[in-house]
TIBA-560588 format. One record per residue (C-alpha): x, y, z; residue number from 1. Coordinates in Angstrom, 1 decimal. Layout:
BEGIN
X	Y	Z	NUM
...
END
This chain:
BEGIN
2.4	-29.4	-20.2	1
3.7	-30.0	-16.8	2
5.2	-27.6	-14.3	3
7.5	-27.9	-11.4	4
7.1	-26.8	-7.8	5
9.8	-26.0	-5.3	6
9.7	-25.2	-1.7	7
11.6	-22.2	-0.3	8
11.7	-21.5	3.4	9
14.2	-20.4	6.1	10
17.0	-22.9	6.8	11
17.6	-23.7	10.5	12
20.9	-21.9	10.6	13
20.4	-18.8	8.5	14
18.1	-16.4	6.8	15
18.3	-18.2	3.5	16
20.2	-15.6	1.4	17
21.7	-17.3	-1.6	18
20.6	-20.7	-0.5	19
20.0	-23.5	-2.9	20
16.6	-24.6	-4.1	21
14.9	-28.0	-4.6	22
12.5	-28.9	-7.4	23
9.7	-31.4	-7.2	24
7.0	-32.2	-9.7	25
3.5	-30.5	-9.5	26
0.1	-30.9	-11.2	27
-0.6	-30.0	-14.8	28
-1.8	-26.5	-15.5	29
-5.2	-27.8	-16.6	30
-6.0	-28.6	-13.0	31
-6.1	-25.0	-11.9	32
-9.4	-23.9	-10.5	33
-10.9	-20.8	-11.9	34
-10.1	-17.9	-9.7	35
-7.2	-19.7	-7.9	36
-3.7	-18.1	-7.7	37
-2.4	-20.8	-10.1	38
-5.1	-19.9	-12.7	39
-4.5	-16.2	-12.3	40
-0.8	-16.6	-12.8	41
-1.1	-19.0	-15.7	42
-3.4	-16.5	-17.5	43
-1.1	-13.5	-17.1	44
2.5	-14.8	-17.0	45
4.3	-14.4	-20.4	46
7.6	-15.6	-21.8	47
9.6	-12.7	-23.2	48
11.7	-13.6	-26.3	49
13.3	-11.9	-29.3	50
12.2	-12.5	-32.8	51
14.9	-15.1	-33.2	52
13.5	-17.1	-30.3	53
16.0	-16.1	-27.7	54
14.3	-16.2	-24.3	55
15.2	-13.4	-21.9	56
13.0	-14.3	-19.0	57
9.4	-13.8	-18.0	58
7.0	-10.9	-17.5	59
3.3	-10.5	-16.6	60
0.3	-8.6	-17.8	61
-0.7	-5.6	-15.6	62
-3.3	-4.3	-18.1	63
-4.8	-5.8	-21.3	64
-2.1	-4.1	-23.4	65
0.8	-3.8	-20.9	66
3.4	-6.2	-19.6	67
6.0	-5.5	-16.9	68
9.3	-7.3	-16.7	69
13.0	-6.5	-16.0	70
15.0	-4.3	-18.3	71
17.8	-6.9	-18.4	72
15.2	-9.5	-19.6	73
14.4	-7.3	-22.6	74
18.1	-6.7	-23.3	75
18.9	-10.4	-23.1	76
16.0	-11.3	-25.4	77
17.1	-8.7	-28.0	78
20.8	-9.4	-27.7	79
21.6	-5.8	-26.6	80
24.8	-5.3	-24.6	81
24.2	-4.8	-20.9	82
26.4	-1.7	-20.8	83
23.9	0.2	-23.0	84
21.6	2.2	-20.7	85
19.0	3.3	-23.3	86
15.9	1.3	-24.2	87
16.8	-1.1	-27.0	88
14.8	-0.9	-30.2	89
13.3	-4.0	-31.6	90
10.2	-6.2	-31.5	91
9.6	-8.8	-28.8	92
7.5	-11.9	-29.0	93
5.3	-12.9	-26.0	94
3.5	-16.1	-25.3	95
2.0	-17.8	-22.2	96
3.8	-21.0	-21.4	97
1.2	-22.1	-18.9	98
-1.9	-21.3	-21.0	99
-1.5	-23.0	-24.3	100
-1.0	-21.4	-27.8	101
-1.2	-17.8	-28.7	102
1.4	-15.1	-29.3	103
1.7	-11.3	-29.4	104
4.3	-8.8	-30.3	105
5.3	-5.9	-28.1	106
7.8	-3.0	-27.9	107
9.2	-1.0	-25.0	108
6.9	1.7	-23.6	109
8.7	2.7	-20.4	110
12.3	2.0	-19.4	111
14.3	2.2	-16.1	112
17.8	0.7	-16.9	113
19.8	-1.3	-14.3	114
22.0	1.1	-12.4	115
25.3	0.6	-10.6	116
23.5	1.1	-7.2	117
21.3	-1.9	-8.1	118
18.1	0.2	-8.6	119
16.1	0.5	-11.8	120
16.0	-2.6	-14.0	121
12.3	-2.2	-15.0	122
10.7	-2.3	-18.5	123
7.1	-1.9	-19.4	124
6.1	-3.4	-22.8	125
3.1	-2.4	-24.8	126
1.4	-5.1	-26.8	127
0.6	-4.4	-30.4	128
-2.3	-6.9	-30.3	129
-4.0	-8.6	-27.3	130
-3.2	-12.1	-26.1	131
-6.4	-14.0	-26.5	132
-7.9	-15.1	-23.1	133
-5.2	-13.3	-21.0	134
-6.3	-11.6	-17.8	135
-4.1	-9.0	-16.1	136
-2.8	-9.6	-12.6	137
-3.8	-7.4	-9.7	138
-0.9	-5.8	-7.8	139
-1.0	-4.5	-4.2	140
1.1	-2.7	-1.7	141
1.4	-5.3	1.0	142
2.9	-3.0	3.7	143
5.3	-5.0	5.8	144
6.2	-8.1	3.8	145
8.2	-9.9	6.4	146
7.4	-13.6	6.6	147
4.7	-13.6	3.9	148
4.4	-16.9	2.0	149
4.9	-16.4	-1.7	150
5.1	-18.3	-5.0	151
7.2	-17.3	-8.1	152
7.5	-18.8	-11.6	153
10.6	-19.3	-13.7	154
11.4	-20.6	-17.1	155
14.8	-22.3	-16.6	156
16.9	-24.6	-18.7	157
15.7	-27.6	-16.8	158
12.1	-26.5	-16.9	159
11.6	-24.3	-20.1	160
7.9	-24.5	-19.8	161
7.8	-23.2	-16.2	162
8.7	-24.2	-12.7	163
7.0	-23.0	-9.5	164
8.8	-22.0	-6.4	165
7.2	-21.2	-3.0	166
8.9	-19.5	-0.1	167
8.8	-16.5	2.2	168
9.7	-12.8	1.9	169
12.3	-11.3	4.2	170
13.4	-7.7	4.9	171
14.0	-4.9	2.4	172
17.4	-4.1	1.2	173
18.9	-0.6	0.9	174
17.9	-0.6	-2.7	175
14.2	-1.1	-1.9	176
14.3	-4.7	-2.9	177
12.9	-7.5	-0.8	178
14.7	-10.8	-0.2	179
13.3	-14.2	-1.2	180
14.6	-16.7	1.3	181
15.3	-20.4	0.7	182
14.4	-23.4	2.8	183
17.4	-25.6	2.4	184
20.5	-26.2	0.3	185
19.3	-29.0	-1.9	186
19.3	-28.8	-5.7	187
20.3	-25.9	-7.9	188
20.4	-22.2	-7.2	189
17.7	-19.7	-8.3	190
19.0	-19.4	-11.8	191
18.5	-17.3	-14.9	192
14.9	-17.5	-16.1	193
13.1	-16.2	-13.0	194
13.7	-12.5	-13.6	195
10.6	-10.4	-14.4	196
8.2	-12.9	-12.8	197
5.4	-12.0	-10.4	198
5.8	-12.6	-6.7	199
2.4	-13.8	-5.6	200
1.8	-13.1	-1.9	201
-0.5	-15.9	-0.5	202
-1.4	-13.7	2.4	203
-2.3	-10.6	0.4	204
-3.9	-12.6	-2.4	205
-2.2	-10.5	-5.0	206
1.1	-9.8	-6.7	207
3.3	-7.7	-4.4	208
6.6	-7.6	-6.3	209
8.6	-8.5	-9.4	210
11.6	-10.9	-9.3	211
14.9	-9.5	-10.2	212
18.0	-11.8	-9.7	213
21.1	-9.9	-8.9	214
24.7	-11.0	-8.3	215
26.7	-9.8	-5.3	216
30.3	-10.9	-4.6	217
29.9	-13.8	-6.9	218
26.9	-15.2	-5.0	219
23.5	-15.1	-6.6	220
20.7	-13.7	-4.4	221
17.0	-13.8	-5.0	222
15.6	-10.3	-4.8	223
12.3	-8.7	-5.8	224
11.1	-5.2	-6.6	225
8.0	-4.3	-4.5	226
5.0	-2.5	-6.0	227
5.8	0.7	-4.3	228
9.3	0.8	-5.9	229
7.9	-0.1	-9.3	230
5.6	3.0	-9.1	231
8.4	5.2	-7.7	232
10.6	4.3	-10.7	233
7.9	4.6	-13.3	234
5.2	7.0	-12.0	235
3.0	6.3	-15.1	236
2.3	2.9	-13.5	237
0.4	4.5	-10.5	238
-3.0	4.4	-12.2	239
-2.4	0.8	-13.4	240
-0.9	-0.8	-10.3	241
-2.9	1.2	-7.7	242
-6.3	1.7	-9.2	243
-8.7	3.9	-7.2	244
-12.0	2.3	-6.3	245
-14.5	2.6	-9.1	246
-17.3	2.6	-6.6	247
-18.5	5.7	-4.7	248
-19.9	4.0	-1.6	249
-22.3	6.4	0.1	250
-21.0	9.4	-1.8	251
-23.2	11.1	-4.5	252
-21.9	10.8	-8.0	253
-21.0	14.3	-9.2	254
-20.1	15.9	-12.5	255
-16.4	14.8	-12.4	256
-17.7	11.2	-11.9	257
-19.7	11.2	-15.1	258
-17.4	8.6	-16.8	259
-18.0	6.2	-13.8	260
-21.8	6.7	-13.6	261
-23.8	3.9	-15.1	262
-27.3	2.7	-15.4	263
-29.3	5.9	-15.9	264
-28.5	7.0	-19.5	265
-32.1	6.9	-20.7	266
-33.4	9.0	-17.8	267
-30.5	11.5	-18.2	268
-31.2	12.0	-21.9	269
-34.9	12.4	-21.2	270
-34.4	15.1	-18.5	271
-31.7	16.9	-20.4	272
-34.0	17.0	-23.4	273
-36.8	18.5	-21.3	274
-34.5	21.2	-19.9	275
-33.1	22.2	-23.3	276
-36.1	21.8	-25.5	277
-39.2	21.5	-23.2	278
-41.9	24.1	-22.9	279
-41.3	24.7	-19.1	280
-38.2	26.2	-17.6	281
-37.6	23.5	-15.1	282
-37.8	19.8	-14.2	283
-38.6	18.4	-10.8	284
-37.1	15.0	-10.3	285
-39.0	13.2	-7.5	286
-38.6	9.9	-5.8	287
-38.0	8.2	-2.5	288
-34.7	8.7	-0.6	289
-32.0	6.5	-1.9	290
-33.3	6.1	-5.5	291
-30.4	8.1	-7.0	292
-31.9	11.5	-7.7	293
-28.9	13.6	-6.8	294
-26.5	11.4	-8.7	295
-28.7	11.4	-11.8	296
-28.9	15.2	-11.6	297
-25.2	15.9	-11.0	298
-23.5	13.1	-12.9	299
-26.1	12.3	-15.6	300
-27.9	15.5	-16.5	301
-25.4	18.2	-15.6	302
-22.7	17.0	-18.1	303
-25.2	16.8	-20.9	304
-26.3	20.4	-20.2	305
-22.7	21.6	-20.1	306
-22.2	20.0	-23.5	307
-25.1	22.1	-24.7	308
-23.3	25.3	-23.6	309
-24.8	25.7	-20.1	310
-22.7	26.6	-17.0	311
-23.8	24.5	-14.1	312
-24.6	26.0	-10.7	313
-25.3	23.6	-7.8	314
-27.2	24.6	-4.7	315
-27.5	21.8	-2.1	316
-30.1	22.9	0.3	317
-29.2	22.2	4.0	318
-32.2	23.8	5.8	319
-30.0	26.5	7.3	320
-28.1	28.5	4.7	321
-30.2	31.1	2.8	322
-30.4	30.4	-0.9	323
-28.9	33.8	-1.8	324
-25.9	33.1	0.4	325
-25.4	29.6	-1.0	326
-25.7	31.0	-4.6	327
-23.1	33.7	-3.9	328
-20.7	31.1	-2.6	329
-21.3	28.9	-5.7	330
-20.6	31.9	-8.0	331
-17.4	32.7	-6.0	332
-16.3	29.1	-6.3	333
-16.8	29.2	-10.1	334
-15.2	32.7	-10.6	335
-12.2	32.0	-8.4	336
-10.6	34.5	-6.0	337
-9.1	36.6	-8.8	338
-11.9	39.1	-9.5	339
-12.8	39.5	-5.8	340
-9.5	39.5	-3.9	341
-8.6	37.6	-0.8	342
-11.4	38.9	1.4	343
-14.0	36.1	1.0	344
-16.5	37.7	3.3	345
-16.5	41.0	1.3	346
-16.7	39.0	-1.9	347
-19.7	37.1	-0.7	348
-21.5	40.2	0.4	349
-20.8	41.8	-2.9	350
-22.2	38.9	-4.8	351
-25.3	38.7	-2.6	352
-25.9	42.4	-3.5	353
-25.4	41.6	-7.2	354
-28.0	38.8	-6.9	355
-30.5	41.1	-5.3	356
-30.0	43.8	-7.9	357
-29.6	41.8	-11.1	358
-31.1	38.4	-10.4	359
-29.3	35.1	-10.9	360
-28.6	35.3	-14.6	361
-27.4	38.9	-14.4	362
-25.2	38.3	-11.4	363
-23.8	35.1	-12.9	364
-22.9	36.8	-16.2	365
-21.1	39.6	-14.4	366
-19.3	37.3	-12.0	367
-18.2	34.8	-14.6	368
-17.5	37.3	-17.4	369
-19.9	35.9	-20.0	370
-22.5	38.4	-21.1	371
-24.4	35.7	-23.1	372
-24.0	32.9	-20.5	373
-26.7	30.3	-20.1	374
-27.1	28.5	-16.8	375
-28.5	25.3	-15.3	376
-29.3	25.6	-11.6	377
-29.4	22.3	-9.8	378
-31.4	22.6	-6.6	379
-30.4	19.4	-4.8	380
-32.5	18.1	-1.9	381
-35.0	20.8	-2.5	382
-37.2	19.6	0.4	383
-34.7	21.2	2.6	384
-35.0	24.7	1.1	385
-35.9	27.2	3.8	386
-39.5	28.5	3.6	387
-38.7	32.2	3.3	388
-40.5	33.7	0.3	389
-37.8	36.2	-0.6	390
-35.8	33.5	-2.4	391
-38.7	32.6	-4.8	392
-38.0	35.6	-7.0	393
-34.3	34.7	-7.1	394
-34.7	31.0	-7.9	395
-37.9	31.1	-9.9	396
-38.2	34.7	-11.3	397
-41.3	35.8	-13.2	398
-41.0	36.1	-16.1	399
-38.4	33.3	-16.2	400
-35.3	34.1	-18.2	401
-34.7	32.0	-21.2	402
-31.0	31.7	-20.2	403
-31.9	29.9	-16.9	404
-33.0	26.3	-16.5	405
-33.7	24.7	-13.1	406
-33.5	21.1	-12.1	407
-34.8	20.2	-8.6	408
-34.4	16.9	-6.8	409
-37.3	16.4	-4.4	410
-38.3	13.5	-2.1	411
-41.7	12.1	-3.1	412
-42.9	12.1	0.5	413
-42.7	16.0	0.4	414
-44.9	16.4	-2.6	415
-48.0	16.7	-0.4	416
-46.6	19.7	1.5	417
-44.9	21.3	-1.6	418
-47.9	23.3	-2.9	419
-48.0	25.4	0.3	420
-44.2	25.9	0.4	421
-43.2	29.4	-0.6	422
-40.4	28.1	-2.8	423
-41.5	24.6	-3.8	424
-45.0	25.7	-4.8	425
-43.8	28.1	-7.5	426
-41.1	25.6	-8.5	427
-43.6	22.8	-9.2	428
-45.9	25.2	-11.0	429
-43.1	25.9	-13.6	430
-41.6	22.5	-13.9	431
-42.2	19.2	-15.6	432
-42.5	16.6	-12.8	433
-40.5	13.4	-13.5	434
-40.8	10.6	-11.0	435
-37.6	8.5	-10.8	436
-38.5	4.8	-10.7	437
-36.3	2.2	-9.1	438
-33.5	0.9	-11.3	439
-34.4	-2.3	-13.3	440
-32.3	-5.4	-12.9	441
-30.6	-4.6	-16.2	442
-29.8	-1.1	-15.0	443
-28.5	-2.4	-11.7	444
-26.4	-5.0	-13.6	445
-24.8	-2.1	-15.6	446
-24.1	-0.2	-12.4	447
-22.4	-3.3	-10.8	448
-20.4	-4.6	-13.8	449
-19.3	-1.6	-15.9	450
-17.2	0.1	-13.1	451
-14.8	-2.8	-13.4	452
-14.3	-2.3	-17.1	453
-11.4	0.1	-16.4	454
-9.8	-2.3	-13.9	455
-9.4	-5.5	-16.0	456
-7.2	-7.1	-13.3	457
-10.2	-7.2	-10.9	458
-13.4	-9.2	-11.4	459
-16.2	-10.8	-9.4	460
-16.2	-14.3	-8.0	461
-18.5	-16.5	-10.2	462
-22.1	-16.1	-9.1	463
-21.6	-13.0	-7.0	464
-23.1	-10.5	-9.4	465
-26.3	-12.6	-9.6	466
-26.5	-12.8	-5.8	467
-26.0	-9.0	-5.5	468
-28.7	-8.3	-8.0	469
-31.1	-10.7	-6.3	470
-30.4	-9.0	-2.9	471
-30.8	-5.5	-4.3	472
-34.1	-6.4	-5.8	473
-36.4	-3.5	-6.7	474
-36.4	-1.6	-3.4	475
-36.4	2.1	-4.1	476
-33.7	2.8	-1.5	477
-31.3	0.0	-2.5	478
-28.7	2.2	-4.3	479
-26.8	3.6	-1.3	480
-26.7	0.2	0.4	481
-25.5	-1.4	-2.9	482
-22.8	1.3	-3.4	483
-21.6	0.8	0.2	484
-21.3	-3.0	-0.1	485
-19.5	-2.8	-3.5	486
-17.0	-0.3	-2.1	487
-16.3	-2.6	0.9	488
-15.9	-5.6	-1.5	489
-13.3	-3.6	-3.4	490
-11.4	-2.8	-0.2	491
-11.4	-6.5	0.7	492
-10.6	-7.9	-2.7	493
-8.1	-10.7	-2.9	494
-6.3	-12.4	-5.8	495
-7.9	-9.8	-8.1	496
-11.4	-10.9	-7.1	497
-14.3	-9.4	-5.3	498
-15.1	-12.4	-3.1	499
-18.3	-14.2	-2.4	500
-17.1	-15.0	1.1	501
-16.4	-11.3	1.8	502
-19.9	-10.4	0.7	503
-21.5	-12.9	3.1	504
-19.3	-11.8	6.0	505
-20.1	-8.2	5.4	506
-23.9	-8.9	5.5	507
-24.8	-8.4	1.8	508
-26.7	-5.5	0.3	509
-29.2	-5.5	3.1	510
-27.0	-5.8	6.1	511
-23.5	-4.4	5.4	512
-24.2	-0.8	6.0	513
-26.1	-1.4	9.3	514
-23.4	-3.8	10.6	515
-20.6	-1.4	9.7	516
-22.5	1.5	11.4	517
-23.1	-0.4	14.6	518
-19.5	-1.6	14.7	519
-18.4	2.0	14.3	520
-20.9	3.1	17.0	521
-19.6	0.5	19.5	522
-16.0	1.5	18.8	523
-16.5	5.3	19.1	524
-19.3	5.7	21.7	525
-18.1	4.0	24.8	526
-20.1	3.8	28.0	527
-18.7	7.1	29.4	528
-19.6	8.9	26.1	529
-22.9	7.2	25.4	530
-25.2	10.0	26.4	531
-23.3	12.6	24.5	532
-23.1	10.3	21.5	533
-26.9	9.9	21.5	534
-27.3	13.7	21.6	535
-25.0	13.9	18.6	536
-27.2	11.5	16.7	537
-30.3	13.5	17.6	538
-28.6	16.7	16.3	539
-27.9	15.0	12.9	540
-31.5	14.5	12.0	541
-34.6	16.8	11.9	542
-38.2	16.6	11.1	543
-39.1	19.4	8.6	544
-42.5	21.1	8.7	545
-45.0	19.1	6.8	546
-42.8	16.0	6.6	547
-43.1	12.7	8.4	548
-39.7	11.3	7.4	549
-36.6	12.7	9.2	550
-33.9	14.3	7.1	551
-30.2	14.6	7.7	552
-28.9	18.0	8.7	553
-25.5	19.4	9.3	554
-24.3	20.2	12.8	555
-21.6	22.8	13.4	556
-18.7	22.2	15.7	557
-20.0	25.1	17.9	558
-23.4	23.4	18.1	559
-22.0	20.0	18.9	560
-19.5	21.0	21.6	561
-16.0	19.4	21.9	562
-17.1	16.1	23.4	563
-19.6	15.4	20.6	564
-17.2	16.8	18.0	565
-14.5	14.3	19.1	566
-17.0	11.4	18.7	567
-18.1	12.8	15.3	568
-14.5	12.9	14.1	569
-14.1	9.3	15.1	570
-17.3	8.2	13.2	571
-16.1	10.2	10.2	572
-12.9	8.2	10.1	573
-15.1	5.2	9.7	574
-17.0	6.8	6.9	575
-20.3	7.0	8.7	576
-20.3	10.8	9.1	577
-18.6	13.3	6.8	578
-16.9	16.5	7.9	579
-17.3	19.7	5.9	580
-18.1	23.4	6.4	581
-16.9	26.7	5.2	582
-16.2	30.3	6.3	583
-19.9	31.0	6.7	584
-20.7	28.3	9.3	585
-17.3	26.9	10.3	586
-16.6	23.1	10.5	587
-19.7	20.9	10.2	588
-20.6	17.2	10.4	589
-23.5	15.3	8.8	590
-24.5	11.8	8.0	591
-22.8	10.2	5.0	592
-26.2	9.4	3.6	593
-29.8	9.4	4.6	594
-29.9	5.7	4.2	595
-28.2	5.5	7.5	596
-31.4	6.7	9.2	597
-33.0	3.3	8.4	598
-29.9	1.1	8.3	599
-28.2	2.2	11.5	600
-30.2	0.8	14.5	601
-28.9	3.3	17.0	602
-29.8	6.2	14.7	603
-33.1	4.7	13.8	604
-34.1	4.7	17.4	605
-33.3	8.3	17.8	606
-35.1	9.2	14.6	607
-38.2	7.4	15.7	608
-38.2	9.4	19.0	609
-37.9	12.6	17.0	610
-40.8	11.6	14.7	611
-43.1	10.5	17.5	612
-42.4	13.3	19.9	613
-39.8	16.0	19.3	614
-37.6	16.2	22.4	615
-38.7	12.8	23.7	616
-36.2	10.4	25.4	617
-34.6	7.8	23.2	618
-36.7	4.7	22.8	619
-35.8	1.4	24.5	620
-33.2	-0.8	22.8	621
-35.8	-3.5	22.0	622
-38.0	-1.2	19.8	623
-38.0	-1.8	16.1	624
-38.2	1.6	14.5	625
-36.6	0.4	11.3	626
-39.6	-1.9	10.6	627
-42.0	0.9	11.2	628
-40.0	3.1	8.9	629
-40.0	0.5	6.1	630
-43.8	0.2	6.4	631
-44.2	4.0	6.4	632
-41.9	4.3	3.4	633
-43.9	1.9	1.4	634
-47.1	3.7	2.2	635
-45.5	7.0	1.3	636
-44.3	5.6	-2.0	637
-47.9	4.8	-2.9	638
-49.0	8.2	-1.8	639
-46.1	9.8	-3.7	640
-47.2	8.1	-7.0	641
-50.6	9.6	-6.6	642
-49.2	13.0	-5.8	643
-47.0	13.0	-8.9	644
-50.3	13.0	-10.9	645
-51.4	16.0	-8.9	646
-48.1	17.7	-9.3	647
-48.3	17.2	-13.1	648
-51.5	19.1	-13.0	649
-49.6	22.2	-11.8	650
-47.6	22.1	-15.0	651
-50.9	22.1	-17.0	652
-52.1	25.0	-14.9	653
-48.9	26.9	-15.8	654
-49.3	26.1	-19.5	655
-52.9	27.1	-19.5	656
-51.8	30.6	-18.8	657
-49.2	30.8	-21.6	658
-49.4	30.9	-25.4	659
-49.1	27.3	-26.4	660
-48.3	28.3	-29.9	661
-45.2	30.2	-28.8	662
-42.0	28.2	-29.2	663
-38.9	28.7	-27.1	664
-36.3	30.7	-29.1	665
-33.5	28.7	-30.5	666
-35.4	25.4	-30.5	667
-37.2	23.3	-33.1	668
-41.0	23.7	-33.2	669
-42.8	21.4	-30.7	670
-45.8	19.5	-31.9	671
-49.1	20.5	-30.3	672
-50.3	18.0	-27.7	673
-53.7	16.4	-27.9	674
-56.3	18.2	-25.7	675
-55.6	17.3	-22.1	676
-58.1	16.1	-19.5	677
-59.2	18.8	-17.0	678
-56.4	19.5	-14.6	679
-56.5	17.9	-11.1	680
-56.3	20.3	-8.2	681
-53.1	20.1	-6.1	682
-53.6	18.6	-2.7	683
-53.8	21.0	0.2	684
-51.3	20.8	3.0	685
-52.7	18.9	6.0	686
END
């Protein structure tokens, strides 16, 4: 099957409105390279016809089961009078003229009829069965379209199997259409058969509009409906034509993200089972920074406990906020303002008093109005819990209520100091310790591939997934770097593809985050602000007692001062820092992820200075703290594995003081374990 090509541009003496078009032969469709615009269009463009074979025009797939076209194309195919405004009933037949045999039937799902003011004229068809081998087209908002080179496809009388036209887009009309301009006045006009076709923007690498051919004063003009107008006319298309990124970058996956969280199902099931049916009231999930502990707890385990009837409370330790205050704020968030009125301060004080009098379970049942409520408390980043002993009875009461389960996330390099910590010591004594291993290649593959399942119009360049997995390897801190580069690839996608060339330009898994952070640093911290900017970085990390690895910490606006706050806001716009806060502390800023402490050279130098000598001057630019940090991390990973064994011993010590024959109420009997080896003593704090 051969196609035609035709060149459209701006004639020397006009803007091309209504100009004639010329046709020249082009290559066969079989010559299209995989991933090329021709191949993408050939796969998705369909011919729209009635059951009697009457062709109305073209359309194109925007989802596996959805085709978009013009309303008048549907009416022409079905023989419906154009004066009728309602969606015509009847079955449509679709085939792909550029991709060989294969047909499907469809019916109208959404309808915006042509209106006298030349708006509307959009139909969305739902396929009753898929078209084998078809791949939907990605659409994009191209912003200003002026001058963009484009190509369009038509099924004309002269070329019933397809003819290509290339040209340029011009300004928008009053009806939110864009004009397709012509190069010269040779050949025939843009005739019936182009309506409903995709307008492929060579500059944007995606479809940016749909052709609609309108008549004005007897002269035929070539117009197109841009993506923005398609969504405005049919809001249901927003999620299809403007899909949100399926990747989270440096953000932690949380409970609402559970449907987009992949790769850790086995671990999530294991930990949820331990919390619901295990002999201990808690689980301590340990591992190095960047291995995905927080996401597993919040997006993997928490939804499973909620399905078992538990309400989920999340306390993210920040090293500054007392646990009682943080829990009161979490209860207030869950309860809403209704029961406590508009005075948030008074409500928090009242909830803190309830927590002191009745404990966590009692206060939660009163605040949430559930006298039989069961609760999962997620203590995220438990290494940052303040050392005050008064919170131990609140978070880990003795005896422990059956209605409370506790899940901690804890960095492995803090296990050595944990036994002497007023909160972490009791926590590990009443918890099953589960080390979180780095994701296997199969798990990483799932995390890379499955997010695109819901965006079928977007895929990876051939070979890119293999390269990404090779680069991620088995490093325990690869996940934040991987998430960051995947999000950047999504932002820079072209022609519905996450591109190999973009991946290499970004720096890959290992270099993208550091390059981006350094570029943001150069843009936001000029020579006149450099000293204040360095003080900002110093304020964003701290070395906790007993720890050798710096942690991120939140800095308030009052602590930063206005100059540093201005720099922080600029870095936050580039997604290196995140702004937050609340009524208790006011506006705050912190690192988007602890992985930046290693990946960002400017911050790594500051962190090295803090580690070596608190309050020391920043190291010289030529130092290599990142290399030292990597070596230290590997050593701590080995130490952490040994300390996990010691931490498990604390669980055995706890069990030794309980009745092993007693089963938790409401659970199936647990088989008795074989006699254990003598417990190992927990390491003392150095």
